[in-house]
C-alpha positions as CSV (number, residue, x, y, z in Angstrom):
1,M,156.5,88.6,111.6
2,K,156.3,85.0,110.5
3,I,153.2,84.5,112.5
4,R,151.6,87.5,110.9
5,I,152.5,86.3,107.4
6,K,151.2,82.9,108.2
7,G,147.9,84.4,109.5
8,F,147.6,86.6,106.4
9,K,148.0,83.6,104.0
10,K,145.5,81.7,106.1
11,T,143.0,84.6,105.8
12,L,143.4,84.8,102.0
13,T,142.8,81.0,101.7
14,E,139.6,81.3,103.8
15,L,138.3,84.3,101.9
16,N,139.1,83.0,98.5
17,F,135.5,82.3,97.6
18,L,134.3,85.6,99.2
19,Y,137.0,87.5,97.4
20,F,135.9,86.3,94.0
21,T,132.3,86.9,94.9
22,S,133.1,90.4,95.9
23,F,135.0,90.9,92.6
24,I,132.0,89.6,90.6
25,V,129.5,91.7,92.6
26,S,131.6,94.9,92.0
27,L,131.8,94.2,88.3
28,L,128.0,93.6,88.2
29,V,127.4,97.1,89.5
30,I,130.1,98.7,87.3
31,I,129.1,97.0,84.0
32,P,126.1,99.2,83.2
33,I,128.0,102.4,83.7
34,S,131.2,101.3,81.8
35,N,129.1,99.8,79.0
36,F,127.2,103.0,78.5
37,L,130.4,105.1,78.5
38,L,132.0,102.8,75.9
39,E,128.9,103.0,73.7
40,G,128.8,106.8,74.2
41,I,132.4,107.2,73.0
42,D,131.6,105.0,70.0
43,Y,128.6,107.3,69.2
44,I,130.9,110.4,69.3
45,I,133.7,108.8,67.2
46,S,131.2,107.6,64.6
47,G,129.6,111.0,64.4
48,N,126.2,109.9,65.7
49,F,126.1,112.2,68.7
50,S,122.9,114.1,68.8
51,L,120.8,115.9,71.5
52,G,117.6,116.0,69.4
53,I,115.5,118.9,68.4
54,A,114.8,120.1,72.0
55,G,118.1,118.9,73.5
56,G,119.6,122.3,73.9
57,E,116.6,123.6,75.7
58,E,116.5,120.5,77.9
59,V,120.1,120.8,79.0
60,L,119.6,124.6,79.7
61,G,116.4,123.8,81.7
62,T,118.3,121.3,83.8
63,L,121.2,123.8,84.4
64,K,118.7,126.5,85.5
65,V,117.0,124.2,88.0
66,L,120.3,122.9,89.4
67,I,121.6,126.5,89.9
68,L,118.5,127.8,91.5
69,T,117.9,124.7,93.6
70,S,121.5,124.8,94.9
71,F,121.0,128.5,95.9
72,F,117.6,128.2,97.6
73,G,117.9,124.6,99.0
74,G,121.5,125.1,100.0
75,G,120.8,128.4,101.6
76,L,117.8,127.1,103.5
77,G,119.7,124.0,104.7
78,T,122.6,126.1,105.9
79,L,120.3,128.7,107.6
80,N,118.3,126.0,109.4
81,G,121.5,124.1,110.3
82,W,122.9,127.2,112.0
83,L,119.6,128.2,113.7
84,L,119.0,124.8,115.1
85,S,122.6,124.2,116.2
86,N,123.8,127.5,117.6
87,C,120.7,129.4,118.6
88,D,118.3,128.7,121.5
89,F,114.6,129.2,121.2
90,K,111.4,127.3,122.0
91,F,110.7,123.9,120.3
92,R,114.3,123.8,118.9
93,K,114.8,120.1,119.6
94,V,111.5,119.1,118.0
95,L,112.1,121.3,115.0
96,R,115.5,119.9,114.5
97,I,114.0,116.4,114.2
98,C,111.3,117.7,111.9
99,Q,113.9,118.8,109.3
100,L,114.1,115.1,108.3
101,V,110.4,115.0,107.3
102,P,111.0,116.2,103.7
103,L,112.8,113.0,103.0
104,A,109.5,111.1,103.5
105,A,107.6,112.4,100.5
106,P,109.2,112.2,97.0
107,A,109.1,115.4,94.9
108,Y,106.8,113.9,92.2
109,L,104.2,113.2,94.9
110,I,104.3,116.7,96.3
111,T,104.0,118.1,92.8
112,A,101.0,115.9,92.0
113,I,99.3,116.9,95.3
114,L,99.9,120.6,94.7
115,Q,98.5,120.4,91.2
116,D,95.4,118.6,92.5
117,L,95.0,121.3,95.2
118,G,95.5,123.9,92.6
119,S,92.6,122.5,90.6
120,I,90.4,122.7,93.7
121,F,91.3,126.2,94.8
122,G,91.7,127.8,91.4
123,Y,95.4,128.3,91.0
124,Q,97.9,126.8,88.5
125,V,101.0,124.8,89.5
126,T,103.4,124.6,86.6
127,G,106.6,126.1,85.4
128,L,110.2,126.6,86.5
129,W,109.7,128.3,89.8
130,W,107.3,125.7,91.2
131,G,109.9,123.1,90.3
132,V,112.7,125.0,92.1
133,L,110.5,125.4,95.2
134,I,109.5,121.7,95.3
135,L,112.9,120.3,94.6
136,S,114.6,122.7,97.0
137,I,112.4,121.6,99.9
138,S,112.5,117.9,98.9
139,T,116.3,117.7,98.7
140,Y,117.5,120.3,101.2
141,P,117.8,117.8,104.2
142,Y,121.1,116.6,102.6
143,V,122.5,120.1,103.2
144,F,120.8,120.4,106.6
145,I,122.1,117.1,108.0
146,L,125.7,117.9,107.0
147,A,125.5,121.5,108.1
148,N,124.0,120.5,111.5
149,E,126.8,118.0,112.1
150,S,129.5,120.5,111.0
151,F,128.2,123.4,113.1
152,N,128.1,121.2,116.2
153,K,131.4,119.5,115.6
154,F,133.8,122.2,114.5
155,G,134.4,125.7,115.6
156,V,132.5,125.4,118.9
157,N,135.5,126.5,121.0
158,Q,136.2,129.4,118.7
159,I,132.6,130.5,118.6
160,N,132.3,130.4,122.4
161,A,135.6,132.4,122.6
162,S,134.2,135.0,120.2
163,R,131.2,135.5,122.3
164,G,133.4,136.6,125.2
165,L,134.9,139.2,122.9
166,G,131.4,140.6,122.1
167,V,131.0,139.1,118.6
168,G,127.4,138.5,117.6
169,P,125.8,135.4,116.1
170,W,125.9,136.4,112.5
171,S,129.5,137.7,112.6
172,S,130.5,134.4,114.2
173,F,128.6,132.5,111.5
174,F,130.3,134.3,108.6
175,K,133.8,134.5,110.1
176,I,134.1,131.2,111.9
177,A,131.3,128.6,111.4
178,F,130.6,129.0,107.6
179,P,134.3,128.7,106.5
180,M,134.7,125.6,108.6
181,A,131.5,124.0,107.4
182,L,132.1,124.9,103.7
183,P,133.4,121.4,102.6
184,A,130.3,119.7,104.2
185,L,127.9,122.3,102.6
186,I,129.4,121.7,99.2
187,T,129.0,118.0,99.6
188,G,125.4,118.5,100.6
189,I,124.7,120.7,97.7
190,S,126.3,118.2,95.4
191,L,124.0,115.5,96.7
192,M,121.0,117.8,96.1
193,C,122.1,118.3,92.5
194,M,122.4,114.6,92.0
195,E,118.9,114.0,93.3
196,V,117.6,116.8,91.0
197,M,119.3,115.2,88.1
198,N,117.5,111.9,88.9
199,E,114.1,113.5,89.1
200,L,111.6,112.7,86.3
201,G,108.1,113.1,87.6
202,T,108.3,116.7,88.8
203,F,109.9,117.9,85.5
204,A,107.3,116.1,83.5
205,L,104.2,117.2,85.5
206,L,105.4,120.8,85.6
207,N,106.3,120.9,81.9
208,I,109.9,121.9,82.7
209,P,112.3,120.9,79.9
210,S,115.0,118.7,81.4
211,I,117.5,116.0,80.5
212,S,115.5,113.3,82.4
213,T,112.3,114.0,80.5
214,G,114.2,114.4,77.2
215,I,115.7,110.9,77.7
216,A,112.4,109.3,78.5
217,E,110.5,111.1,75.6
218,N,113.2,110.3,73.0
219,W,113.4,106.7,74.0
220,I,109.8,105.7,74.8
221,I,107.6,108.1,72.8
222,E,109.7,109.1,69.8
223,G,111.8,106.0,69.4
224,N,115.0,108.0,69.0
225,P,117.9,106.2,70.8
226,K,120.6,108.5,69.4
227,S,119.2,111.6,71.0
228,A,118.4,109.7,74.3
229,T,122.1,108.5,74.3
230,G,123.4,112.0,73.6
231,L,121.4,113.5,76.5
232,S,122.5,110.7,78.8
233,L,126.2,111.5,78.0
234,V,125.6,115.1,78.9
235,A,124.0,114.0,82.1
236,L,127.0,111.8,83.0
237,L,129.3,114.7,82.1
238,M,127.4,117.0,84.5
239,I,127.4,114.3,87.3
240,F,131.1,113.7,87.0
241,T,131.7,117.5,87.0
242,L,129.8,117.7,90.2
243,I,131.8,114.8,91.8
244,I,135.2,116.4,90.7
245,F,134.1,119.8,91.9
246,E,133.1,118.4,95.3
247,K,136.5,116.6,95.7
248,L,138.5,119.7,94.6
249,S,136.5,121.9,96.9
250,R,137.2,119.6,99.8
251,K,140.9,119.8,99.2
252,R,141.0,123.6,98.7
253,S,138.6,124.3,101.6
254,K,140.2,122.2,104.3
255,R,139.7,123.6,107.8
256,W,141.1,122.2,111.0
257,S,139.7,122.6,114.5
258,E,141.5,121.8,117.7
259,N,139.5,119.4,119.9
260,P,136.4,119.2,117.7
261,A,133.1,118.8,119.6
262,S,135.0,119.1,123.0
263,K,132.0,120.9,124.4
264,D,128.6,122.2,123.2
265,S,128.0,125.6,122.0
266,Q,126.3,127.8,124.6
267,G,123.8,128.9,121.9
268,W,122.5,132.5,121.3
269,E,119.1,132.9,123.0
270,L,116.5,134.3,120.6
271,N,113.4,136.1,122.0
272,K,110.2,137.5,120.7
273,T,110.4,138.5,117.0
274,R,113.7,136.7,116.3
275,A,112.5,133.5,118.0
276,F,109.2,133.7,116.1
277,L,111.0,134.1,112.7
278,A,113.4,131.2,113.6
279,I,110.4,129.0,114.3
280,I,108.7,130.0,111.1
281,I,111.8,129.3,109.0
282,S,112.4,126.0,110.6
283,L,108.8,125.0,110.4
284,F,108.3,125.8,106.7
285,P,110.0,122.7,105.1
286,P,108.2,120.0,107.1
287,I,104.8,121.8,106.7
288,F,105.4,122.2,103.0
289,S,106.5,118.6,102.4
290,F,104.3,116.7,104.9
291,G,101.7,119.2,106.2
292,I,100.3,120.0,102.7
293,P,99.9,116.2,101.8
294,C,98.2,115.6,105.1
295,F,95.8,118.5,104.4
296,W,95.1,117.1,101.0
297,V,94.3,113.7,102.4
298,L,91.9,115.2,105.0
299,L,90.3,117.2,102.3
300,N,89.5,114.1,100.3
301,I,88.9,111.7,103.2
302,D,85.4,111.0,102.1
303,L,86.6,109.9,98.7
304,I,89.3,107.6,100.0
305,Q,87.2,104.5,99.4
306,K,87.5,105.1,95.6
307,G,91.1,103.9,95.8
308,L,90.2,100.7,97.7
309,S,90.4,97.7,95.3
310,I,92.0,94.4,94.6
311,E,94.3,96.1,92.2
312,L,95.6,98.4,95.0
313,L,96.4,95.3,97.1
314,S,98.2,93.8,94.1
315,L,100.2,97.0,93.5
316,S,101.1,97.3,97.2
317,L,102.3,93.7,97.4
318,R,104.3,94.0,94.2
319,T,105.9,97.2,95.3
320,I,106.7,95.9,98.8
321,G,108.1,92.7,97.3
322,L,110.4,94.6,95.0
323,G,111.6,96.7,97.9
324,L,112.2,93.7,100.2
325,L,114.1,91.7,97.5
326,T,116.2,94.7,96.5
327,A,117.0,95.5,100.1
328,L,118.0,91.9,100.9
329,I,120.2,91.5,97.8
330,A,121.8,95.0,98.3
331,M,122.6,94.3,101.9
332,L,124.1,90.9,101.1
333,F,126.2,92.3,98.4
334,S,127.3,95.2,100.6
335,L,128.3,92.9,103.4
336,I,130.4,90.7,101.1
337,I,132.1,93.7,99.5
338,S,132.8,95.6,102.7
339,L,133.9,92.6,104.9
340,V,136.2,91.2,102.2
341,R,137.7,94.7,101.6
342,R,138.4,94.9,105.3
343,A,140.5,91.8,105.2
344,N,142.0,92.1,101.7
345,K,143.7,95.4,100.8
346,S,144.2,94.5,97.1
347,F,144.6,97.6,95.0
348,L,142.4,96.2,92.2
349,L,139.7,95.2,94.6
350,G,139.9,98.6,96.2
351,I,139.3,100.3,92.8
352,L,136.4,98.1,92.0
353,T,134.7,98.4,95.3
354,N,135.0,102.2,95.2
355,L,133.6,102.3,91.7
356,A,130.7,100.1,92.8
357,G,129.7,102.9,95.2
358,I,129.1,105.6,92.7
359,G,125.8,104.2,91.3
360,Y,123.7,106.6,93.4
361,A,125.2,109.5,91.6
362,I,124.0,108.3,88.2
363,P,120.5,109.5,87.1
364,G,117.9,106.7,87.0
365,T,117.0,107.5,83.3
366,V,120.7,107.0,82.3
367,L,120.9,103.7,84.2
368,A,117.7,102.5,82.6
369,L,118.9,103.3,79.1
370,S,122.2,101.6,79.8
371,L,120.5,98.4,81.0
372,I,118.2,98.4,78.1
373,S,121.2,98.6,75.8
374,I,122.8,95.6,77.5
375,S,119.7,93.6,77.4
376,S,119.0,94.2,73.7
377,S,122.5,93.9,72.4
378,K,124.4,91.4,74.4
379,F,122.1,89.3,76.6
380,N,118.5,88.4,76.9
381,F,117.5,89.3,80.5
382,I,114.1,88.9,82.0
383,A,112.6,92.3,82.5
384,I,112.2,91.9,86.3
385,C,115.8,90.9,86.7
386,L,116.8,94.0,84.7
387,L,114.7,96.2,87.0
388,I,116.2,94.8,90.2
389,W,119.7,95.1,88.6
390,G,118.9,98.8,88.1
391,Y,117.8,99.2,91.7
392,L,121.0,97.5,92.9
393,V,123.3,99.6,90.8
394,R,121.7,102.8,92.1
395,F,121.0,101.9,95.8
396,L,124.0,99.7,96.7
397,T,125.8,102.9,97.7
398,I,123.3,103.4,100.5
399,S,123.7,99.9,102.1
400,K,127.4,99.8,101.5
401,G,127.9,103.3,103.0
402,S,126.0,102.1,106.2
403,I,128.2,99.1,106.5
404,D,131.5,100.9,105.7
405,S,130.9,103.7,108.2
406,S,130.2,101.2,111.0
407,L,133.1,98.9,110.2
408,E,135.4,101.9,110.5
409,R,134.4,102.2,114.2
410,I,135.3,98.5,114.8
411,S,138.9,98.5,115.9
412,P,141.2,96.2,113.8
413,S,142.8,95.1,117.1
414,L,139.6,93.0,117.7
415,D,140.3,91.1,114.4
416,E,144.0,90.7,115.3
417,A,143.2,89.4,118.8
418,A,140.7,86.9,117.4
419,L,143.2,85.7,114.8
420,G,145.9,85.4,117.5
421,L,143.5,83.2,119.5
422,G,143.2,80.8,116.6
423,E,139.9,82.0,115.2
424,N,139.5,81.9,111.4
425,W,138.3,84.9,109.4
426,L,134.8,83.5,108.8
427,G,134.5,82.9,112.5
428,I,135.5,86.5,113.1
429,I,132.8,87.7,110.7
430,K,130.2,85.5,112.4
431,R,131.1,86.2,116.0
432,I,132.3,89.8,116.0
433,H,131.4,91.7,112.8
434,L,127.8,90.6,112.2
435,P,126.6,91.1,115.8
436,L,128.1,94.6,115.9
437,L,126.6,95.4,112.5
438,Q,123.0,94.5,113.3
439,G,121.9,98.1,113.7
440,P,123.6,99.4,110.5
441,I,122.2,96.3,108.6
442,F,118.7,97.2,109.7
443,V,119.0,100.9,108.9
444,G,120.7,100.4,105.6
445,S,118.2,97.8,104.5
446,L,115.3,100.0,105.5
447,L,116.7,103.0,103.6
448,V,117.2,100.8,100.4
449,F,113.7,99.4,100.8
450,V,112.0,102.9,101.0
451,D,114.2,104.4,98.2
452,T,113.2,101.4,96.0
453,I,109.5,102.0,96.7
454,K,109.8,105.7,95.9
455,E,112.0,105.3,92.8
456,L,110.3,106.5,89.6
457,P,112.6,106.8,86.6
458,I,114.2,103.3,86.7
459,T,110.8,101.7,87.4
460,F,108.9,103.7,84.8
461,I,111.3,102.9,82.0
462,L,112.4,99.3,82.9
463,R,109.2,97.8,84.3
464,P,107.6,95.0,82.2
465,F,104.3,95.6,80.4
466,D,101.4,95.9,82.8
467,F,103.7,95.8,85.8
468,D,103.1,99.1,87.6
469,T,104.2,100.0,91.2
470,L,102.8,102.5,93.6
471,S,105.2,105.3,92.4
472,V,104.4,104.7,88.7
473,R,100.6,104.5,89.4
474,I,100.7,107.9,91.3
475,Y,102.6,109.4,88.4
476,Q,100.0,108.1,85.9
477,Y,97.1,109.2,88.1
478,A,98.6,112.7,88.3
479,G,99.1,112.9,84.5
480,D,95.4,111.7,84.0
481,E,94.1,114.2,86.7
482,R,92.8,111.3,88.8
483,M,94.6,112.0,92.0
484,V,91.7,111.0,94.2
485,E,92.5,107.4,93.3
486,A,96.1,108.0,94.4
487,I,95.3,108.8,98.0
488,L,96.0,105.4,99.5
489,P,99.2,104.8,97.5
490,A,100.4,108.3,98.6
491,I,99.6,107.5,102.2
492,L,101.5,104.2,102.0
493,I,104.6,105.8,100.4
494,M,104.6,108.8,102.8
495,T,104.2,106.5,105.9
496,L,107.1,104.2,104.8
497,G,109.2,107.3,104.0
498,L,108.5,108.8,107.4
499,I,109.5,105.6,109.1
500,A,112.8,105.5,107.2
501,S,113.4,109.2,108.0
502,M,113.0,108.6,111.7
503,T,115.8,106.0,111.6
504,L,118.1,108.9,111.0
505,I,117.1,110.7,114.3
506,P,119.9,109.0,116.4
507,S,122.6,110.2,114.0
508,L,121.1,113.7,114.2
509,E,120.8,113.7,117.9
510,K,124.1,112.2,118.8
511,N,125.8,115.5,117.9
512,H,124.0,117.1,120.8
């Protein structure tokens, strides 16, 4: 016991600097959210709370899209998760991987491309239902990935037993698989809703009233910070409601399965019409989100040279530079927070690090408004620093999640053995943790890099004057009906997004 206490004290001394660094980094991420909440409470107490003239319509529009997207996107993700996990038909393995493709193209890009194709072929892309379709396809992989994992991990033994009793695939789905997968499905739908809340370009291009567009219009166009703040508070209330609902649903919907994933499901073999329908259903999301953009590029291939310019090179280098810098800082911060948390079980540090991981749930427009408030009222930040700060607050969750999940698989006995052999904690990080975390560091950095490149709300609101990125320029071209000039930026964003999506294949395949 004395040896353990001595080793613990030694560890604390060695990690003193890293501990305070982790503390500061966590505060840096939490400050924008807590600052905005305090200002919002002050607005309410002082009687300045307002949603603006169209605020009620914008809140209602957001709720409509959330409900409809949850129904269609959640249903499609669940259906494809079941078909590609527990049914056997041609091309199943390839189609399972293809379900990650919708993550490659952001919703605002799909919207802009569909509108341009509509102008060519004589149909109009606008309104609520187009928004629901686009956002459902763009965000449904969150549900599919969790559904696929759950259907392969839990209930396999029970489903195989039910087959011996003559129970069909759909009866097994509703009576066994669906109840066991329900917590994972609710989590996936919650993530979908958070992505929908963050969307700006799709709502604006399709003329759908939403909280995101309301915040941007009130702040940038109308110069009405009161209404923008009021809508932001409603957005935060909706996000926190989603988080609480997801946590409560997990508690109330707990299911246990003996020996999860002890063997693979035998799979129901689908033939003829059923197999054809399964292929069509599984093929629809990747064709819609990637096939249509590819068709659009081919259709305009002879005009691609119009986008070639020195300005495009400047935009690309600027965008890639922002992505690389954000990914580097986010991963460095994540390593500090996660590694210090592994060694130090301080209650205060635990609360701060957990709060630092909720930034991804906050809509980009709300984060941008909070950072502008901090910049104008308390400090005088350079605009680029403010922009990178916004990226870090939002995307630290991704890099931190990658590190945390991998650290959980490294046995604490390795740390204890190294300490027992006289190695200090910094040596353990250098010789054990970092070599084992090389893969997660790369994947987490790549995901942050691509998400930064695709991000529109934070970039659009916080960028300095005449400092556009590829995502902002595509949005501007779409609004000006000059999509031909956006072909090359679109190709670059989709290519990088596809590369990032493919890094998730091992996690999808390991369940099989």
